[in-house]
Structures are given as C-alpha cells and as structure tokens.
C-alpha positions in Angstrom: -35.0 20.0 -28.9 -33.8 22.6 -26.6 -37.1 22.4 -24.7 -36.9 18.7 -24.2 -33.5 19.0 -23.1 -34.6 21.6 -20.5 -37.3 19.2 -19.5 -34.4 16.5 -18.9 -32.6 19.1 -16.9 -29.3 18.4 -18.8 -28.0 22.1 -18.5 -24.4 21.0 -19.2 -25.3 20.0 -22.9 -27.0 23.4 -23.3 -23.9 25.5 -22.4 -21.5 24.4 -25.4 -24.4 24.9 -27.9 -25.3 28.3 -26.7 -21.8 29.4 -26.5 -21.2 28.4 -30.1 -24.5 30.2 -31.3 -23.6 33.4 -29.6 -20.1 33.3 -31.4 -21.6 32.3 -34.9 -24.8 34.6 -35.1 -23.3 38.2 -34.4 -20.4 37.4 -37.0 -22.8 35.8 -39.6 -20.6 32.7 -39.5 -23.7 30.3 -39.3 -24.8 31.4 -42.8 -21.4 30.9 -44.4 -20.4 27.7 -42.8 -21.9 24.4 -43.9 -23.9 22.4 -41.4 -21.3 19.8 -40.6 -18.7 22.5 -40.2 -21.1 24.1 -37.4 -21.5 20.7 -35.9 -17.6 20.4 -35.4 -17.2 23.6 -33.8 -20.1 22.6 -31.1 -18.6 19.2 -30.9 -15.2 20.7 -30.2 -16.7 23.1 -27.8 -18.5 20.4 -26.0 -15.3 18.2 -25.7 -13.4 21.2 -24.2 -15.8 21.4 -21.3 -15.3 17.5 -20.4 -13.1 16.9 -17.4 -11.2 13.8 -19.0 -8.9 14.5 -22.1 -7.9 11.2 -23.6 -4.9 12.9 -25.6 -3.0 13.9 -22.3 -2.9 12.5 -18.9 -2.7 15.1 -16.1 -2.5 14.5 -12.3 -5.7 15.5 -10.5 -5.8 18.3 -8.1 -8.2 17.9 -5.1 -10.6 20.8 -4.3 -11.5 19.5 -1.0 -9.5 21.3 1.6 -7.0 19.2 3.5 -7.1 18.9 7.3 -4.5 21.2 8.9 -3.6 18.8 11.5 -0.7 16.1 11.3 -1.8 12.6 10.7 -1.3 9.9 13.4 -1.3 7.1 10.8 1.8 5.9 9.1 2.9 3.1 6.9 4.2 -0.1 8.5 6.2 -2.5 6.3 7.8 -4.8 8.9 6.3 -6.2 12.0 7.5 -8.9 14.5 4.6 -10.9 15.8 4.1 -13.9 18.3 1.4 -16.3 17.3 -0.4 -18.9 19.7 -2.9 -21.3 18.4 -5.9 -22.5 20.3 -5.8 -25.3 22.9 -8.1 -28.3 22.2 -11.2 -28.9 24.4 -11.0 -31.5 27.2 -12.8 -34.7 26.9 -15.7 -35.5 29.3 -16.0 -38.3 31.8 -19.9 -39.0 32.2 -22.1 -42.1 32.6 -25.6 -42.1 31.4 -28.4 -42.8 33.8 -32.0 -43.5 32.6 -35.1 -44.2 34.5 -35.4 -47.6 33.3 -31.5 -48.2 33.0 -29.4 -46.8 35.9 -26.3 -48.0 34.1 -26.7 -47.0 30.5 -22.9 -46.8 29.9 -20.4 -44.1 29.2 -21.5 -40.9 27.4 -18.7 -38.5 27.8 -18.1 -36.3 24.7 -14.8 -35.3 22.9 -13.4 -31.8 23.0 -13.3 -29.5 20.1 -10.2 -28.7 18.3 -8.6 -25.4 18.7 -8.3 -22.5 16.1 -5.2 -22.1 13.6 -3.5 -18.8 13.1 -3.6 -18.2 9.5 -2.1 -15.3 7.3 -4.0 -14.8 4.3 -2.8 -12.4 1.4 -5.5 -9.9 0.5 -5.8 -6.8 -1.7 -7.8 -5.1 0.8 -5.2 -4.1 3.0 -1.9 -2.1 2.1 0.1 -2.4 5.3 0.7 -4.1 8.4 -0.6 -1.4 10.7 -3.6 -3.5 11.6 -1.7 -6.5 12.8 -1.0 -6.7 16.5 2.3 -8.1 18.0 0.5 -10.8 19.8 -1.9 -12.9 17.9 -3.9 -15.7 19.8 -6.6 -18.0 18.4 -9.7 -19.3 20.4 -9.7 -22.5 22.4 -11.9 -25.5 21.4 -15.1 -26.5 23.5 -15.1 -29.1 26.2 -16.8 -32.4 25.7 -20.1 -32.7 27.8 -22.2 -35.7 28.7 -24.9 -37.4 26.4 -22.1 -37.8 23.8 -22.0 -34.0 23.0 -19.0 -33.1 21.5 -17.1 -29.7 22.2 -17.2 -26.9 19.5 -14.5 -26.6 17.1 -13.0 -23.1 17.5 -13.0 -20.9 14.5 -9.5 -20.1 12.7 -8.0 -16.6 13.4 -7.2 -15.4 9.8 -5.1 -12.3 9.6 -5.2 -10.4 6.3 -1.9 -9.2 5.0 -1.0 -7.2 1.8 -0.2 -9.3 -1.4 3.5 -9.9 -1.6 4.1 -10.1 2.1 7.1 -12.5 3.3 7.0 -14.5 6.3 10.4 -15.2 8.1 11.4 -17.4 11.0 13.6 -15.9 13.7 16.7 -17.3 12.3 15.9 -15.3 9.1 14.7 -18.2 6.9 11.8 -17.4 4.5 9.0 -19.8 5.5 6.3 -18.3 3.3 6.0 -15.9 0.4 2.2 -14.8 -0.1 2.5 -13.5 -3.7 -0.9 -14.2 -4.8 -4.3 -13.0 -3.6 -6.2 -15.5 -1.4 -3.1 -17.7 -0.6 -2.9 -18.8 3.1 -0.1 -19.7 5.4 -0.9 -21.6 8.6 1.3 -19.8 11.1 0.4 -22.0 14.1 -1.8 -25.0 14.3 -4.4 -25.4 17.1 -4.5 -28.4 19.5 -6.6 -31.5 18.8 -9.5 -32.0 21.1 -9.2 -34.7 23.7 -11.2 -37.9 23.7 -14.3 -38.4 26.3 -14.7 -41.7 28.2 -17.1 -42.8 25.6 -14.3 -43.4 23.0 -12.5 -45.8 25.2 -15.5 -48.0 25.5 -14.7 -51.6 24.5 -15.7 -55.3 24.9 -13.5 -55.7 27.9 -13.9 -52.1 29.4 -17.6 -51.4 29.7 -17.2 -48.6 32.0 -14.0 -46.5 31.3 -13.3 -43.8 33.8 -10.5 -42.0 31.8 -10.5 -39.2 29.1 -7.8 -37.1 27.7 -7.0 -33.4 27.9 -6.9 -31.1 24.9 -3.5 -30.6 23.0 -1.9 -27.3 23.3 -1.6 -25.3 20.4 1.6 -24.1 18.9 3.3 -20.9 19.6 5.7 -19.6 17.3 7.5 -16.1 16.4 7.8 -14.7 12.9 8.9 -11.6 11.2 6.7 -10.2 8.5 8.0 -7.8 5.9 6.4 -6.3 2.5 8.2 -7.1 -0.6 7.0 -3.8 -2.1 6.0 -0.8 -0.3 5.3 1.9 -2.8 6.1 2.7 -6.5 8.1 5.7 -5.6 10.1 6.5 -2.5 11.4 10.0 -1.5 14.9 9.9 -0.1 17.2 12.4 1.0 19.0 13.9 4.1 16.9 15.4 7.1 15.1 18.5 6.5 15.5 18.2 2.6 11.7 18.7 2.3 10.3 15.4 1.6 7.4 15.5 3.9 6.4 18.9 2.4 6.7 17.5 -1.1 4.4 14.5 0.0 1.9 17.1 1.3 2.0 19.1 -2.1 1.4 16.1 -4.6 -1.0 13.9 -2.5 -3.4 14.0 0.3 -1.0 12.7 3.0 -0.4 14.6 6.0 3.1 13.8 7.5 4.4 15.8 10.2 6.2 19.0 9.1 8.5 20.8 11.5 12.0 22.8 11.2 14.2 20.4 12.8 15.8 17.0 11.7 14.3 13.5 12.1 10.8 14.7 12.0 9.8 11.6 10.0 10.7 8.5 11.9 8.3 6.1 10.2 7.3 5.8 6.4 4.3 7.8 5.3 2.4 6.8 2.1 0.5 9.1 -0.3 -1.5 8.5 -3.5 -1.0 10.5 -6.6 -4.2 10.2 -8.8 -4.2 10.9 -12.5 -7.0 11.7 -15.0 -6.9 8.4 -16.5 -7.6 6.7 -13.1 -4.3 5.7 -12.5 -2.9 5.9 -8.9 0.8 5.9 -7.9 2.0 5.3 -4.5 4.6 7.6 -3.2 6.4 7.1 0.3 8.0 9.6 2.5 11.0 7.7 3.9 12.9 8.9 7.0 16.1 10.9 6.4 19.5 9.3 6.2 22.9 10.5 7.6 26.4 9.8 7.1 27.5 6.1 7.9 23.8 5.0 7.7 24.9 1.5 6.0 26.6 1.0 9.4 23.4 1.3 11.0 24.3 4.9 12.5 21.1 6.5 13.5 19.0 3.4 12.6 20.3 3.7 9.1 19.7 0.2 8.1 16.1 0.3 9.0 15.6 3.5 7.0 17.4 1.9 4.0 15.3 -1.2 4.0 12.3 1.0 3.5 14.0 2.2 0.0 14.5 -1.3 -0.9 10.9 -1.9 -1.1 10.2 1.0 -3.5 10.4 0.3 -7.3 12.0 3.9 -8.1 13.6 6.5 -6.0 13.3 10.4 -5.9 16.4 11.8 -4.4 15.4 15.2 -2.7 18.1 17.7 -2.2 18.1 21.2 -0.4 19.3 23.5 -2.9 19.8 26.4 -0.1 22.9 24.6 1.2 26.3 25.4 0.3 27.2 22.2 -1.7 24.1 20.2 -2.5 25.9 18.2 -4.9 28.2 16.9 -2.0 24.8 15.6 -0.5 24.0 14.0 -3.5 27.2 12.0 -3.5 26.6 11.2 0.0 23.3 9.6 -0.6 24.4 7.7 -3.6 27.5 6.3 -1.6 25.3 5.1 1.2 22.8 3.6 -1.0 25.6 1.7 -2.9 27.4 0.5 0.3 24.0 -0.9 1.7 23.0 -2.7 -1.5 24.3 -2.5 -5.0 20.9 -3.6 -6.5 19.3 -0.5 -4.7 21.9 1.7 -6.4 20.8 0.5 -9.9 17.1 1.4 -9.6 15.9 4.3 -11.6 16.2 7.5 -9.8 15.5 11.3 -10.4 17.0 14.2 -8.5 14.6 16.8 -7.1 16.1 20.1 -6.6 13.8 21.5 -3.8 13.7 24.9 -2.2 14.2 26.7 -5.5 12.4 29.7 -4.1 15.3 30.6 -2.2 17.9 33.2 -4.0 21.0 30.9 -3.4 19.4 27.9 -5.1 19.6 29.2 -8.9 23.5 29.4 -8.7 23.5 25.7 -7.0 21.3 24.4 -9.6 23.8 25.1 -12.4 26.7 23.7 -10.7 24.7 20.4 -9.7 23.6 20.2 -13.4 27.3 19.9 -14.6 28.2 17.3 -11.7 25.5 14.6 -12.2 24.2 12.8 -15.2 20.8 11.9 -13.5 17.7 14.0 -14.6 16.9 16.9 -12.5 13.5 18.6 -11.7 13.7 21.8 -9.7 10.9 22.5 -7.7 9.8 24.6 -4.6 7.5 22.0 -2.8 6.4 24.9 -0.1 5.3 27.4 -2.9 4.0 24.7 -5.3 6.6 25.7 -8.2 6.8 23.1 -11.1 4.9 20.5 -9.4 3.0 19.7 -12.7 6.3 18.8 -14.5 7.4 16.5 -11.5 3.9 14.9 -11.6 4.6 14.3 -15.3 8.0 12.9 -14.6 6.8 10.5 -11.8 4.3 9.1 -14.4 6.8 8.5 -17.0 9.1 6.8 -14.5 6.2 4.7 -13.4 5.1 3.7 -16.7 8.5 2.7 -17.6 8.7 0.2 -14.9 5.3 -1.4 -16.2 6.7 -1.3 -19.8 4.2 1.3 -20.9 4.7 4.7 -22.4 3.3 8.1 -20.9 -0.2 7.4 -22.5 -0.4 3.9 -21.1 0.5 2.0 -24.3 2.7 -0.9 -24.4 6.2 -0.1 -25.5 6.6 -3.6 -27.2 3.5 -3.4 -29.4 4.1 -1.1 -32.4 1.7 1.6 -33.3 -0.6 0.7 -36.2 -0.2 4.1 -37.7 3.7 3.9 -37.7 5.4 2.7 -40.9 7.1 -0.5 -40.7 
C-alpha cells in the first residue's frame, strides 16, 4: 500500500501515517492497542494536518506579501451622471433608375433607431467606480437608396451593483434595482426617420420628402448604493482606521501622520476558513458638527448609512477617549436616529502605547457597548477582533458563529 501511494505521488497521506508509526513503535504501543484504536490515532493525526477545521471558523491570513505602495483605487458609492440616448438615423430621398425603366419609383430607405442608455443590476460589479459621468449611446444609421434601411444602434448597457437606487435631480426615486438582471431605461433613443419610399401613395407617385431622425433623450440622474459594506469603520481623524483595514485585509489605503488622509471610502474583504467573505469599509474621519455638513460631514455620514454594522475606532493614547466616543454617538444620532440603532462595537486602538491601559479601564466604566482592545500597528488581539466581526456579521443574517440558523433548534438539544 505504501509503494502504491508513492507511485501516485500522494506524499501528504504518508506524513500522518509515518508520524503515528514513529510514535507507536518505540513505545510498544502498537501491540498493546487494538487495530481500531491505532486507526483512530492515525485518523486524528491526518485531520490535524488539514487546513480546514469544521469545528471552528477562523480568519485566513494571506501568506503572499502585500505591495508596499498605496492603492489608487477607492470605493465609489454615489455618482451623478448625465445620460444621452442616440439620435435616430435620417431617411433618404432616392429614385431608382434601371436600364429598362428610367423612372422606377422612389427607393429611399428609413433611418435606424438610436440606442437606449440602460442601467442593469449585476453581481459582477461592486461599486460605481467604472461608471463615467457622461454616458452617450450610439446614433442610428441613415437610410440609403434601393430601400436599404439604416442600422439600429446597439443599446448602451451599464452594469451597476445590485441594490443601486436611481434618483432624479429633485430627489425622487425613479428606479430601485434590487434583483440581479433588472434593467432601467435611463434615456430612450430617437426613432429613425422615414425615407421617401414610405410616403409613396396612389396620388403621390414620386414624393421628394423624408424625415429627420428624432433626437435621443438627455437626462440627469443620481446613483447611490443601498448597501456599501457589511462593516464600517467610523472614528475621528488619525484614529487608526486605515491601519486597521490594512491589518485585517489586503486593502492598501493611504496611511500618513496627519488628519483627513482618507477622503474617500476604501473597501477590504476579510476571508474566513468556511469560505465566507465580509466586506469592511474604511470611512473618512468625522469632526465636531459633522451633522451640520462641517468638513463634508454629511457626505461622510451617508457612507456610514450604507453599512450594516459599525466599528467605532478610538485612539486610546488621547487624554479622554470616552469623550470622543460620546462625540461620535452624538453626531450619528443627530444625523439619523436609525443609524444610531445599528449594532456597533468599540475598538480600543493603539493599546501598545503606555497611557492606553489606564484609559481602557475608565472607558469600560463609561459605556455599555462591547469593547475590543487591539493594536492595529503591532497586530495585537486581531484574532479576537475578527471573531467578533464574524459574530456580528452572523447576527445580522440570523446565524450563529458556526453558520447554523438561530431559529432552527439543534437536533441534539433536549426540547
């Protein structure tokens, strides 16, 4: 059996078996144990070498080195666009001349229709970064002689994420693309004009008129995403949000020792061993009176509205981090009361600094929210934070930490 396994080049099956034999033979345990007991030990050793453990879900750590540079890509959750549909093709004025019939009659063809501008919900895109501010469809082809009609222009289909809301300039919701594949015609293309062959009749045998193609519609819309990420990092400037996102994901937001380094959201994916992925967004920092649009505060707070849960990041090296927590809760409540009701966890960051330990004890006595002390820069206690993120994510989906439905009772539990 061992030789057959070597022939198949399955070396990872041999390692647990050899390790078990090396342990059992020197201690004469192979003769004392029954065959089924030896099989259990080998089986347990083999299971310990597997990468996936069904008993416990852990966050995966990437071994591939990350690029040291900052990324130029950022998450776009709102965009104002101007859409222009295609113009219809013009009709043609033409008369057919044959060698045997000089006056064979009108043969001018109709013009083709212009293309529509269509928004289509798709699961293949995650944000609106690829959508340009001006969207123009193609024009229809002009009619030609010999009754040749112009070509109809292809429609301009723009893929947008599922859950995109399309608003008119006055704020009205004109479309809600909730399901994949749903389309919304943002601008209709113009119809093609008729050629002179269309106007031929019993009383008019040689019409010398045609129609111009109709102009396409031109409209303006405001696109916004209903949901941006599962978890949003919110806090004051220089609290360490970008550093934390770099520590738990492959995202590379800019990091610098001055405030307002992040002006646009960055998105990172946290991967777990059960193939679950959680989107975490790094949101720009808030300042006092942000709900009054001070420092683009309303724009930043709207990003937080599109997150299912919030992680409030605090700088524990400051004199009164609990005052910053109350300030953030006040700004959120003044902007939107529903936003303040979302589940939240307090992240006590920069615990590697000496003054952070004393502030942590005071912060614990001043808030009822769960607190997770970490150091994003040094990588301290990140595994606990990732476990809390997964628990918070499963609570939103109605599942426990292991992915089982909370409403369905366990078969092994007594009823």
